[in-house]
C-alpha positions, 0 to 999 in steps of 0.5 A, a space after each residue: 928265569 924263563 917261563 915256557 908257553 904251554 905248547 912248548 911244555 907239551 912238546 918237551 913232555 912229548 920228546 921226553 916220552 920218546 927219550 924214555 920210551 914212555 908210550 903213556 906219556 907220549 899219548 898223553 900229549 896227543 888229542 884223541 883225534 890225532 892220526 899218527 903216520 910212520 912213513 916207511 913202517 909196515 
């Protein structure tokens, strides 16, 4: 059995949120001071 680091678990939860379009799960993985930039979006 391989143990994951807390950072890897956070990234896996974040990507799972994208796969399921779960905005609450995605935002739950980010800190309050994050600045989210989507290039090419209006």
